[in-house]
N, C-alpha and C positions, 0 to 999 in steps of 0.2 A: 868236361864241364872243368871250368876255370874256378878259381878260388874269389877273384875279384873283379871288378869292372873298372876299365879306365876312366878317368873323370869323377870317380865318387870319393869323396874323403871318409872312407869307412874301412873298417876291418871286421869281418865276419869272425865272431868268436864262438861259433857253434859248428860242429860238423854235421852235415845231412846223416841221416838214418837210413842204413842199407839193410835191405831184407830181401827173401827170395818167397817166403809162404804169405806174406799180407804186411800191409802197414795201414796203421790208423792215425790219421792227424786231426788234432781237435785243440779246442782252446783250453782244454783242462786235463790233467794227467789222470784223474779218476773215470773220466767219461771214455778216455781214449782206451785205457786198460779195459773198461766195459766191452767196447767194440771188439778190441783184440781177442777177449775171453771167448766173445761169440763166434770169431773166426776159429780159433783153436778148437772149438767145440764142432766143427764140421760147417758152420754158416758160411754165406758167401759176402760179398762186398754190401748187398742190400739189406742183409740181415743184421751186419755189424753196424752199417750206418744208421738204421733205427735204434739199435741198442745204445749208440753213442749219442744220437739225439736226445733219445727219452733221458738218459743220464745228465746230459746237459742241463734238461728242464730242471733237474734236482738241484744241480751243483750252481747253475747260474741263472736264477729265476728271474731276474731283472732283465735277462738278454733273451730267453726264449721259454718256450713251454707248450702245452697242449692247450692254453689259451691264444696260440697263435698260429701263424701258417706255415707253410712249407714248400718248397719247389726242390725237385730232385733231376738228375739226369743219371742214366744208367749204361754203362758199356758192356754189352756182351761179347765177351771175347771169341765165342765160339761162332757167332754170326758176323761179328765185326759191326754191329749196328749200335746205334746211340738213340734212345727213347727219352721223352722228358715227362715228367709228373707235375702237373699244376695242382697243388694242394692249398690254393688261396680261396677264401671264403667271399660270399657275396654280401652286399648291403641288404638290411631288412626290407620286406615287400612294401612297407609303408613309408619308407625313406625316399622322399624327393627333395628337390631344390626349395621349392616353397615351404615343406616341413624344416630344412635346416635354416633358411633364413627367417622363418616366424621364430624359431628358438633363439634368434639373437646373434647368427653368427654374420658378419659383415665383411670379413677378409675375403682372399683367395681361396681359403681351405676350410675345412672343419677343423676346430680347434682341437689340438691333441690330446687333451683331457676331457674332451666333451664326450657325454654317453652315446652321442650320434656318430662317434668315429668308431663304435664297437660293431665290427662285422662278423659273420659267422666264422669261427675258429675252424680252419681246415688242417691242422696237425693230426688229429686223432685218425681222421678218414686217411690222410696220407701215408701216415706210419701203416697202418694197416694194408694199404692198397699197394705199397712198396714191396712189403714183406710179401704179400699174396702173388703179384705179378712177377717179382723179380728173385724174390730168395727161396731158400731151401728149407729153412727152419718155419715156426709159426710165430705168432704175434705174444704169444705168451713167454716163449724163450727170450725173445728180443727186449721185452720189457722187465725181465727179470733182474737184471742188475741194478736198473733206476729203482725198482721198488725195493730192493734191499738197500740203497743207499739212502732212500727217504726215510726207511723205517729205521735203521740203525744210526742213521746220521753220518755226517763227513766234518772233517776239520777244515774250516773256512779259511781259504787262502789270504794274504794281505791285499792282493788285488781284488779279489771279489769282494772282500769286506771294504774296500774303498769304493768299489761301483754300487754296492749296496747302500752305504751310507749317503752316496751322492745321489742316489734315487729314491732315498727313504720318503721323501716328502712327495714323490707322485702318488704314494699308496693311498688309496680313500680309507677313510675311518681308522680302526685299529689294525689295518694290513691283514687282517684274517689269517692271522698264524706265520706271516712273513717278516713279522717285526716281534720277535720273541720278547718278552718283557717291556714291549712297546719301544724297542729301540733295534736298529740293524745289529746283527751278529759282528761280534769283534774278530780280528785275525785270531787264528787258533782255537776258537771256541767251536764247540760241536753243535752243527744245526741239525734238527730233525723236523720231517715234515710228516706226520703221521695222517693228516687229511689227504694230502697228495698221493701218499703210498695207497690209500684207499681206492682213489680215483683210478689209478694204474691198475691195481687188481681189478676192478671193474672193467675196465678196457680191456685187460689181458684175457678175462674170462669170458666176456659178452661181445667183445669187438666194439668197434666205434659207435654201435648203436646205444652203448651204454652212456655217451656222452650225447649224442644227438636225439635219442629218444626217452632216456631214463632219467633217474634223478640228477644226475650231472647238469643235463641240459635243463631241467625244470629249475635248478638252482641257479644258472646262467641267465635264464629269461628272468627270473625273479629279481636277482640282482640288478639287471638293466632297467626293468620296469619300475623299480623303487627309485630310480634316478632320473626317470621321464623318457628313457628310450624305447625303441619300438621293435627290439630283436626280440622275436617269439620262439615257442616251441616250433610252430608250423615252418619257420625259417631254417631252423637247425634241421628239422626232419627231411627236407628237400636237397640238403647239401650234397655234392657229390664231387669227387675229385674227378679230374680228367687226365687222360694219357694222350700225348701228342707228339709229332713229329718236331724235333727241335729247329730252330734257325740257325743259319751258319754261314761263314764265310772263309776265304782262306787268307794266312797270314805267314809269309816265307815259307810257303808251300804246306804248312800244316791247315788243317781244317777245324777251325774253331766253333765249337757249338755252346748254344746257349737256349734256355726254355724262351719260348717266343712271348709277344705281348699278350697278357698285362704287365709282364715283368721287364725290367729296364735292360735286359741283356742285349737288347738292340743297340743301345747307346755303345756298349762295349765295341761291338761289332762294326758300328759306323765309323768309329774312330779308327780301329784296326784298318779299316778298308782306306781310309785317306792315308794313313800312315804307311802301308805296304807299298804305296807308289813312290816313297822316299828311299834312298839308298841306306842300308843298315847302319853303316858307319854314321850316317847323319843324325839318328834318333836314338843310338844306342848308349851314348854317354852320359855325363853329368854337366855338360856345358849348358851355357844359356842357350844356345843355338839349338842344341838336342832338346833340351826341355820346352823350349819355346813352341816347337813343332808339336811337341805331344799335348801341350796344354791348348794350342789352338785347334788341332784335330778333335780333343774331348769338347771344346766348348762348341765347335759346330755341331758335334753329335748330340750334345745335349738339347740343344736349340731345337733339332729334329724330335729327339726323343720327348721333351716336355709338348712339343705340338701334335705329335700323332699316337703317342702310345697311350692305349685305353683297352678296355675289355675288346677282345676280338670279336665278340658276339654285336657289338655296337654296329647299328646300320651304317654300312659303307666300309666297315672293317679296318684294317690297319694296313697301309700299303708297304708290307714288308718287303716283297721283291723288287719293286721299284726303288726303294731306299737302299737296299744293299746292292744295286746292280752297278757294274762297273763304271758305267758312264756316268752314273750319279755321284760316285765317288769321285771320279776325274773333276767332274765339276766343283765339287765341295774343295777339294785339295787345290784347285785353281786359284780361289779365293785366299790362300794363306799368303801372307806376307811374311818373309823371313826377317824383316827388318823392325816389324811394329805389330802390336796387337791390334786386331781388326775388330769391327763392331759386328756383330753375329745375329742372323735372323733366321728363322727355319726355311728350308728350301722347299721348291715346288716339284716334287719328283713325277716324270712324266706317267700317266696312268697306263696302265696294261692291262690286255684282256686277261739301439743299444740293443741284435742280431748275433746268432752263432753259425759259422760255417765249419763243416767237416768233411775230410777226403778219406776215402776208403778204396784200396786197390786189393784184391786177393791173389793167391799165388797162382791162380788161372789167368790171371790177367783181366778179368771183370773189374770194374769200376763204379762206383758210385759217389757223385760229388752233389752234396746234401746240403740245404741250408733252412733254416728254422727261426723264427722271428715272432717278437710280440711288437716289433717297431721301435716306440719310444722304450724308455727305460720303465719297466713294468706297465707297458702299454697305457691304458687309460688308468691304471691303478686300481679298478674295480676288481675285487676278489670274490668270487660267489661264496656264500655260506657253506662251511665246510668241507671247501673243494683244495684249498692250498695253492692256487695258480691264479695270475692275474690275464684279465681280458686285453686283447690287443687293441691298438688304436689305429688299424690299417685305414679305416674310412677318412683319416687326415690325408691320405693320398688321392684323393678326390680332388678336383677343381669345383668351384661354384661360380664358373663362368658358362652363362647359358650358351648352348650351342656347341661348346668344345666337346670333343670325342669322349673326354674323360670327366665329363661332368656327373655329378652324384645322380644317382637314378635308382629306382627299386630293383633288386635282384642282380646288382651289376658288381662286377669286381672291379677295384681300384688299380691305380697305377702303382706297381710293386717296386721297391728297390732292392729286394734281396735276389741275386742272380748266382746260382752255381754255373759251373763252367767244366769243360772237357775239349781236349784237342786230340786229333787223330793225325797219322802219318798219311802220304800219299798212298801207301799200300793198304791203308784201312785200320792199321794197328793202332793200339793206345799209345798216346805221347804223355799227355799231362792231364791229371785230374787234379782242379784248382779252384781257389775262390778267394775274395779278400771281402772282408765285411766292413760295415759303416755307411749304411745309407747311400747317399749321392757318392760317395767314395767309391763305391763297389766297382763301376765300371773303370774308373780311374786306376785304382789299384790293381784290378786285373791288366790293364793295358800294360803298366808298368812292370809288373812281374813277368808277364809274357813277352815282353821287349827283352828283359834281362835273361830270360831262359833261349830265346830264339835269336836274339840279336848279338847279346854280349857272351852268351855260352856259359852264364853261370850255374852252379848248383842249385836246386831247390832252396836250401837254406840261405845261401849267399843272396838270391834273387829276393827272398823276403827280409833278410836283414838290411840292405841297402836301403838309405833313406828316400823317402818319397814327398810328393808333393799333392795337394788336394785343393779342388775349388769346392769346398765342402759346404761353405756358408749358403749360396744361392747361384748354383751353376745355370746358365754360362756367365753370369756376370759378377759373381761374387770374388772375392780376393783369393789370391793364390796362398794357401797355407803351405809352409816350408818347414820340413823337419830339419834339425841339427844335423850338419854331416853333408847338406847339399854345396856347401862352399859359397862363402861370401862373394867371389868373383861372378858366380854363376847367378846368384839372387840380384847382385847388382845390374848384372847383363839383362835379365827378365825386366827389372824395372826400366832400364833403358830402353826397352821395347814396349813400354806402356802398361806393364802388368803391376797391378798393386800387390805387393808381397808382404805377408804377415809371418815372421819369423817365430815358429813355436819352441818355446822353452819348458813350459810345464809338462810334466809327465802326463798328467791327466788328459790334456788335450791329444797326446800322441796315439791315446787308443782308437781315436776317430779315425785315424789314416792306417789303423792296422788290422791285426786279428787275421791274417790269412794262412792257408795251409796249402800245400803243394806236395803231390806225388808224381813223380816222373818214372815211366817202365823204360829202363834203358835195356842197353845189349845183353842179349841171353835171358831176358826176363827179369833182371835184377832191378829192384825198386828202389828208387831213391827219394826218401821223405824230407820233409822240412816243415817247421812251424813257427808262426810268427814269434819273435821275442817282445813283442808290444804287450804281452798278455801272459797267463800262464801256459801257454802253448805247449804240445808236446806231440812228439810223432814217436810212436812205438811199433815194434815190427818183430817177426819171428821168421 
């Protein structure tokens, strides 16, 4: 693993974290320490992942929480297998396109602040199911560190204080305890959330039924009903996580695994399929030519993703095998012009018979790639009375185009942006447990980080530190947002190829392109961990 990548105007100032018995990488040090403590107490990667996710729900309530959804991948070192957990919730049974239109929604999607954007929160069931199926401990021990943080309080960091203040106006009413004294907490202040501590205690004691069938669920349903929404106790009671085989493709000999639709992991795999046909040297640097190939591969992938990704239970399903076929990748690759930006449209595959990401690898080589989110900052901003958490706005991921596979419908899961990832070597052993947050940025960040690991040979921390681009605003048609450090020659070269480039300067915008975590299992089982410098990220090991 090298220290830097040729062509990037940057210097990595942080060393990777190396350990033998386990590493936890997360966006906040207290949450990473919570997961590490569970590893040290005898838990495995799954136990530690849930502990970290729950702790993040306390210390980053604008980004994640039990009012949102989760996805996970688990690598079982003893069996050499990867399994996916889809912990996303569904639309209320009464939510139809006609209902949404009658409520005044006139655009392409449900508004992010609409009560109709509230879908069943899947995180509580996802946490419990991950521990039950993959872990060694119980839910009570996994939630214990988060309960203590919520009860005793934690010191708010400058980054989180900024995120809190930036999103405070998204909170409905008085903020339900998330705005102490009517305003967001300041950096250095101690924030306590006794209501959320009580929620976590109930879930730890009674399992997810405490949320889906008990007083917490009743508070959720009442909060939604009070604002004219349709989510009911009956909708909550029928929620279930699903365990699925992940989808995958190969890149530079590595098999890259993602949860299948309704997540957008398919976009990352489609883009990697296209890039894998180019020489590694052509895509690994920071030149305009290399960045152009990555951007065009992603634009083609997004065009397909936004056309086909939907709840796989939708009639007709999602043509994953056809989209990921070598023949389809070759056809899409042939569309790329090295000299100019092309107009992209979805292909026609031939038919055949504000989020937190965390990464944990334990000493035995088990890995859990885990992501949890409320979608927008504080989601819909609706905080059920006496609960201390906000409800997600994942329903904004539906389209309002009649006949589209992802059109809103009763009991349906929406297009999801959050995606954890894993890669394995040709012999089936674990290579990398990784992810990069930020809505539409996620497959783009994954592609850039994986290319820097596999093509440029960077270590995990250097791969995360390197500057990135993102078609963040409206992929595949939006402008290319470029971080400082990509270099003026490269950016001018992109503009000469027809790309609209927005040069980012403000630190607050950079977080949209960041917050990734990477753990590589190297020679002799030594773990190499990195955490994104664009947030409070921290990798800890033992």
